[in-house]
N, CA, C and O atoms as CSV, one atom per row, in Angstrom:
chain,resi,resn,atom,element,x,y,z
A,1,MET,N,N,-28.770,154.727,-110.950
A,1,MET,CA,C,-29.882,154.311,-110.979
A,1,MET,C,C,-29.862,153.056,-112.154
A,1,MET,O,O,-29.622,153.138,-113.359
A,2,PRO,N,N,-30.275,151.648,-111.165
A,2,PRO,CA,C,-30.100,150.564,-111.607
A,2,PRO,C,C,-30.634,150.131,-113.385
A,2,PRO,O,O,-29.950,149.427,-114.127
A,3,GLU,N,N,-32.129,150.817,-113.813
A,3,GLU,CA,C,-32.467,151.045,-114.731
A,3,GLU,C,C,-31.804,151.493,-115.823
A,3,GLU,O,O,-31.920,150.940,-116.917
A,4,PHE,N,N,-31.082,152.495,-115.624
A,4,PHE,CA,C,-30.354,152.992,-116.719
A,4,PHE,C,C,-29.017,152.298,-116.890
A,4,PHE,O,O,-28.456,152.230,-117.984
A,5,LYS,N,N,-28.562,151.823,-115.853
A,5,LYS,CA,C,-27.592,151.271,-116.252
A,5,LYS,C,C,-27.251,149.820,-117.210
A,5,LYS,O,O,-26.305,149.477,-117.919
A,6,GLU,N,N,-28.808,149.076,-116.736
A,6,GLU,CA,C,-29.350,147.987,-116.956
A,6,GLU,C,C,-29.656,148.365,-118.877
A,6,GLU,O,O,-29.208,147.616,-119.744
A,7,ARG,N,N,-30.318,149.389,-119.139
A,7,ARG,CA,C,-30.388,149.792,-120.419
A,7,ARG,C,C,-29.016,150.374,-120.988
A,7,ARG,O,O,-28.888,150.475,-122.208
A,8,GLU,N,N,-28.093,150.719,-120.217
A,8,GLU,CA,C,-26.588,151.238,-120.801
A,8,GLU,C,C,-26.005,149.884,-121.478
A,8,GLU,O,O,-25.485,149.643,-122.567
A,9,THR,N,N,-26.313,149.157,-120.402
A,9,THR,CA,C,-25.629,147.556,-120.889
A,9,THR,C,C,-26.278,146.996,-122.336
A,9,THR,O,O,-25.684,146.613,-123.344
A,10,GLU,N,N,-27.400,147.070,-122.122
A,10,GLU,CA,C,-28.151,146.511,-122.985
A,10,GLU,C,C,-27.920,146.945,-124.416
A,10,GLU,O,O,-27.802,146.150,-125.349
A,11,GLY,N,N,-27.857,148.399,-124.535
A,11,GLY,CA,C,-27.755,149.237,-125.696
A,11,GLY,C,C,-25.980,148.875,-126.080
A,11,GLY,O,O,-25.756,148.480,-127.224
A,12,LYS,N,N,-25.172,148.975,-125.420
A,12,LYS,CA,C,-23.788,148.637,-125.695
A,12,LYS,C,C,-23.829,147.330,-126.346
A,12,LYS,O,O,-23.091,147.317,-127.330
A,13,ARG,N,N,-24.484,146.140,-126.122
A,13,ARG,CA,C,-24.405,145.275,-126.616
A,13,ARG,C,C,-24.787,144.987,-128.010
A,13,ARG,O,O,-24.114,144.510,-128.924
A,14,GLU,N,N,-26.086,145.405,-127.973
A,14,GLU,CA,C,-26.735,145.888,-129.028
A,14,GLU,C,C,-26.075,146.464,-130.347
A,14,GLU,O,O,-26.165,145.869,-131.421
A,15,LYS,N,N,-25.408,147.661,-130.190
A,15,LYS,CA,C,-24.549,148.250,-130.711
A,15,LYS,C,C,-23.167,147.254,-131.229
A,15,LYS,O,O,-22.710,147.275,-132.372
A,16,LYS,N,N,-22.679,146.448,-130.160
A,16,LYS,CA,C,-21.525,145.576,-131.039
A,16,LYS,C,C,-22.156,145.064,-131.604
A,16,LYS,O,O,-21.710,145.053,-132.751
A,17,GLU,N,N,-23.581,144.243,-131.492
A,17,GLU,CA,C,-23.717,142.719,-132.496
A,17,GLU,C,C,-24.054,143.913,-134.098
A,17,GLU,O,O,-23.672,143.757,-135.258
A,18,GLU,N,N,-24.887,145.027,-133.486
A,18,GLU,CA,C,-24.804,145.575,-134.878
A,18,GLU,C,C,-23.905,145.942,-135.788
A,18,GLU,O,O,-24.092,146.039,-137.001
A,19,LEU,N,N,-23.025,146.125,-135.251
A,19,LEU,CA,C,-21.390,146.809,-135.999
A,19,LEU,C,C,-20.294,145.584,-136.306
A,19,LEU,O,O,-19.274,145.650,-136.991
A,20,ALA,N,N,-20.762,144.610,-135.680
A,20,ALA,CA,C,-20.094,143.095,-136.101
A,20,ALA,C,C,-19.529,143.168,-137.329
A,20,ALA,O,O,-18.341,143.337,-137.604
A,21,PRO,N,N,-20.722,142.989,-138.255
A,21,PRO,CA,C,-20.530,142.147,-139.550
A,21,PRO,C,C,-19.350,143.341,-140.244
A,21,PRO,O,O,-18.511,143.023,-141.088
A,22,TYR,N,N,-19.520,144.780,-139.662
A,22,TYR,CA,C,-18.533,145.765,-140.555
A,22,TYR,C,C,-17.490,145.529,-140.024
A,22,TYR,O,O,-16.634,145.062,-140.777
A,23,LEU,N,N,-17.178,145.689,-138.862
A,23,LEU,CA,C,-15.870,145.292,-138.026
A,23,LEU,C,C,-14.926,144.227,-138.486
A,23,LEU,O,O,-13.697,144.198,-138.413
A,24,LYS,N,N,-16.006,143.120,-139.111
A,24,LYS,CA,C,-15.157,142.120,-139.435
A,24,LYS,C,C,-14.819,142.644,-140.764
A,24,LYS,O,O,-13.621,142.689,-141.043
A,25,GLU,N,N,-15.769,143.092,-141.723
A,25,GLU,CA,C,-15.335,142.705,-142.905
A,25,GLU,C,C,-13.881,144.293,-143.192
A,25,GLU,O,O,-13.130,144.269,-144.166
A,26,ALA,N,N,-13.835,145.445,-142.124
A,26,ALA,CA,C,-12.757,146.215,-142.243
A,26,ALA,C,C,-11.478,145.451,-141.968
A,26,ALA,O,O,-10.475,145.554,-142.674
A,27,LYS,N,N,-11.595,144.546,-140.715
A,27,LYS,CA,C,-10.412,143.844,-140.346
A,27,LYS,C,C,-9.951,142.498,-141.445
A,27,LYS,O,O,-8.936,141.867,-141.148
A,28,LYS,N,N,-10.666,142.143,-142.586
A,28,LYS,CA,C,-10.112,141.702,-143.723
A,28,LYS,C,C,-9.593,142.317,-144.665
A,28,LYS,O,O,-8.831,141.780,-145.469
A,29,ARG,N,N,-9.997,143.756,-144.704
A,29,ARG,CA,C,-9.319,144.678,-145.315
A,29,ARG,C,C,-8.058,145.338,-145.183
A,29,ARG,O,O,-7.418,145.757,-146.147
A,30,LYS,N,N,-7.664,145.441,-143.867
A,30,LYS,CA,C,-6.841,145.662,-143.182
A,30,LYS,C,C,-5.154,145.509,-143.638
A,30,LYS,O,O,-4.987,144.296,-143.511
A,31,LYS,N,N,-4.434,145.824,-143.887
A,31,LYS,CA,C,-3.333,145.823,-144.355
A,31,LYS,C,C,-2.256,145.736,-143.418
A,31,LYS,O,O,-1.561,146.746,-143.308
A,32,TRP,N,N,-1.956,144.681,-142.679
A,32,TRP,CA,C,-1.163,144.550,-141.205
A,32,TRP,C,C,0.427,144.780,-141.379
A,32,TRP,O,O,1.040,144.017,-142.126
A,33,MET,N,N,1.074,145.770,-140.735
A,33,MET,CA,C,2.168,146.309,-140.609
A,33,MET,C,C,3.224,144.585,-140.610
A,33,MET,O,O,2.851,143.576,-140.013
A,34,ALA,N,N,4.109,144.660,-141.172
A,34,ALA,CA,C,4.778,143.576,-140.823
A,34,ALA,C,C,5.546,143.670,-139.528
A,34,ALA,O,O,5.946,144.808,-139.283
A,35,GLU,N,N,5.907,142.546,-138.458
A,35,GLU,CA,C,6.678,142.586,-137.410
A,35,GLU,C,C,8.482,143.174,-137.691
A,35,GLU,O,O,9.425,142.800,-138.388
A,36,LEU,N,N,8.247,144.179,-136.785
A,36,LEU,CA,C,10.129,144.563,-136.640
A,36,LEU,C,C,10.660,143.446,-136.138
A,36,LEU,O,O,10.145,142.527,-135.500
A,37,LYS,N,N,11.922,143.664,-136.559
A,37,LYS,CA,C,13.350,142.809,-135.937
A,37,LYS,C,C,13.447,143.813,-134.862
A,37,LYS,O,O,13.045,144.973,-134.768
A,38,ASP,N,N,14.270,142.817,-133.873
A,38,ASP,CA,C,14.874,144.042,-133.008
A,38,ASP,C,C,16.056,145.221,-133.192
A,38,ASP,O,O,16.310,146.316,-132.691
A,39,ASP,N,N,16.588,144.391,-134.148
A,39,ASP,CA,C,17.792,145.590,-134.779
A,39,ASP,C,C,16.639,146.787,-135.663
A,39,ASP,O,O,17.129,147.869,-135.988
A,40,GLU,N,N,15.419,146.559,-135.939
A,40,GLU,CA,C,14.807,147.362,-136.327
A,40,GLU,C,C,14.121,148.591,-135.875
A,40,GLU,O,O,13.784,149.644,-136.417
A,41,ILE,N,N,14.030,148.049,-134.613
A,41,ILE,CA,C,13.316,148.973,-133.507
A,41,ILE,C,C,14.153,150.118,-133.464
A,41,ILE,O,O,15.267,149.775,-133.066
A,42,PRO,N,N,14.106,151.006,-133.639
A,42,PRO,CA,C,14.893,152.721,-133.169
A,42,PRO,C,C,14.580,153.129,-131.787
A,42,PRO,O,O,13.513,153.084,-131.174
A,43,ASN,N,N,16.092,153.658,-131.335
A,43,ASN,CA,C,16.141,153.879,-130.078
A,43,ASN,C,C,15.562,155.374,-129.678
A,43,ASN,O,O,15.718,156.353,-130.408
A,44,VAL,N,N,15.054,155.397,-128.748
A,44,VAL,CA,C,14.619,156.699,-128.183
A,44,VAL,C,C,14.735,157.170,-127.035
A,44,VAL,O,O,14.277,156.460,-126.140
A,45,GLU,N,N,15.297,158.354,-126.673
A,45,GLU,CA,C,15.696,158.444,-125.703
A,45,GLU,C,C,14.424,159.237,-124.730
A,45,GLU,O,O,13.478,159.827,-125.252
A,46,ALA,N,N,14.550,159.158,-123.799
A,46,ALA,CA,C,13.195,159.445,-122.850
A,46,ALA,C,C,13.330,161.254,-123.034
A,46,ALA,O,O,14.363,161.851,-123.337
A,47,LEU,N,N,12.016,161.855,-122.762
A,47,LEU,CA,C,12.117,163.262,-122.885
A,47,LEU,C,C,12.374,163.525,-121.925
A,47,LEU,O,O,13.226,164.398,-122.097
A,48,GLY,N,N,12.219,163.366,-120.677
A,48,GLY,CA,C,12.974,163.417,-119.274
A,48,GLY,C,C,14.485,163.573,-119.375
A,48,GLY,O,O,14.916,164.637,-118.932
A,49,ARG,N,N,15.403,162.682,-119.892
A,49,ARG,CA,C,16.410,162.455,-120.100
A,49,ARG,C,C,16.753,163.918,-121.358
A,49,ARG,O,O,17.584,164.810,-121.186
A,50,GLN,N,N,16.204,163.820,-122.069
A,50,GLN,CA,C,16.857,165.092,-123.447
A,50,GLN,C,C,16.634,166.469,-122.410
A,50,GLN,O,O,17.451,167.388,-122.463
A,51,ILE,N,N,15.545,166.520,-121.539
A,51,ILE,CA,C,15.256,167.856,-120.786
A,51,ILE,C,C,16.456,168.044,-119.707
A,51,ILE,O,O,16.892,169.118,-119.293
A,52,ILE,N,N,16.784,167.043,-119.436
A,52,ILE,CA,C,17.921,167.108,-118.098
A,52,ILE,C,C,19.563,167.471,-119.036
A,52,ILE,O,O,20.288,168.419,-118.734
A,53,GLU,N,N,19.828,166.607,-120.027
A,53,GLU,CA,C,20.702,167.120,-120.953
A,53,GLU,C,C,20.597,168.569,-121.470
A,53,GLU,O,O,21.492,169.286,-121.919
A,54,GLU,N,N,19.591,168.765,-121.338
A,54,GLU,CA,C,19.619,170.133,-122.412
A,54,GLU,C,C,20.223,171.025,-121.288
A,54,GLU,O,O,21.298,171.612,-121.409
A,55,ALA,N,N,19.579,171.063,-120.386
A,55,ALA,CA,C,19.625,172.017,-119.170
A,55,ALA,C,C,21.240,171.839,-118.835
A,55,ALA,O,O,21.912,172.870,-118.799
A,56,LYS,N,N,21.826,170.680,-118.610
A,56,LYS,CA,C,23.193,170.669,-118.303
A,56,LYS,C,C,24.256,171.522,-119.206
A,56,LYS,O,O,25.216,172.178,-118.801
A,57,ASN,N,N,23.830,171.334,-120.472
A,57,ASN,CA,C,24.437,171.630,-121.888
A,57,ASN,C,C,24.305,173.427,-121.350
A,57,ASN,O,O,25.253,173.847,-120.687
A,58,LYS,N,N,23.316,174.256,-121.612
A,58,LYS,CA,C,23.311,175.457,-121.339
A,58,LYS,C,C,23.462,175.805,-120.093
A,58,LYS,O,O,23.079,176.957,-119.891
A,59,GLU,N,N,23.899,175.227,-119.112
A,59,GLU,CA,C,24.192,175.489,-117.801
A,59,GLU,C,C,25.907,175.644,-118.211
A,59,GLU,O,O,26.458,176.735,-118.062
A,60,ALA,N,N,26.516,174.676,-118.632
A,60,ALA,CA,C,27.969,174.694,-119.340
A,60,ALA,C,C,28.080,175.675,-120.041
A,60,ALA,O,O,29.225,176.088,-120.228
A,61,ALA,N,N,27.153,176.256,-120.555
A,61,ALA,CA,C,27.762,177.300,-121.761
A,61,ALA,C,C,27.988,178.628,-120.963
A,61,ALA,O,O,28.988,179.340,-121.060
A,62,ASN,N,N,26.876,178.854,-120.140
A,62,ASN,CA,C,26.905,179.888,-119.055
A,62,ASN,C,C,27.558,179.940,-118.310
A,62,ASN,O,O,27.658,181.051,-117.789
A,63,LYS,N,N,28.349,178.918,-117.804
A,63,LYS,CA,C,29.396,178.911,-116.930
A,63,LYS,C,C,30.927,179.553,-118.011
A,63,LYS,O,O,31.753,180.405,-117.684
A,64,LYS,N,N,30.845,178.785,-119.271
A,64,LYS,CA,C,31.951,179.454,-119.937
A,64,LYS,C,C,31.947,180.744,-120.431
A,64,LYS,O,O,32.999,181.283,-120.775
A,65,LYS,N,N,30.760,181.357,-120.510
A,65,LYS,CA,C,30.418,182.840,-120.883
A,65,LYS,C,C,30.945,183.470,-119.866
A,65,LYS,O,O,31.693,184.394,-120.185
A,66,LYS,N,N,30.765,183.227,-118.432
A,66,LYS,CA,C,31.061,183.816,-117.342
A,66,LYS,C,C,32.397,183.799,-117.263
A,66,LYS,O,O,32.777,184.817,-116.685
A,67,THR,N,N,33.230,183.144,-117.563
A,67,THR,CA,C,34.657,183.019,-117.020
A,67,THR,C,C,35.188,183.544,-118.180
A,67,THR,O,O,36.288,184.022,-117.902
A,68,ALA,N,N,34.907,183.693,-119.440
A,68,ALA,CA,C,35.272,184.331,-120.552
A,68,ALA,C,C,35.195,185.715,-120.390
A,68,ALA,O,O,35.934,186.324,-121.164
A,69,VAL,N,N,34.344,186.605,-119.408
A,69,VAL,CA,C,34.357,187.816,-119.091
A,69,VAL,C,C,35.015,188.423,-118.426
A,69,VAL,O,O,34.806,189.628,-118.282
């Protein structure tokens, strides 16, 4: 319904204007983290790859158990 959309848009605008001074002050107080250098960024293995590797390791361990018996 167009009249509700119009009011919703107006309400969002009013709320944004009302909160603007508080957001501005909060951003002034914010302590920003220093940007990381390339060598400081940790390497992270994708979860999917971790799952595949674990499955391969379990499969290999099961084969060893079967051949040992």
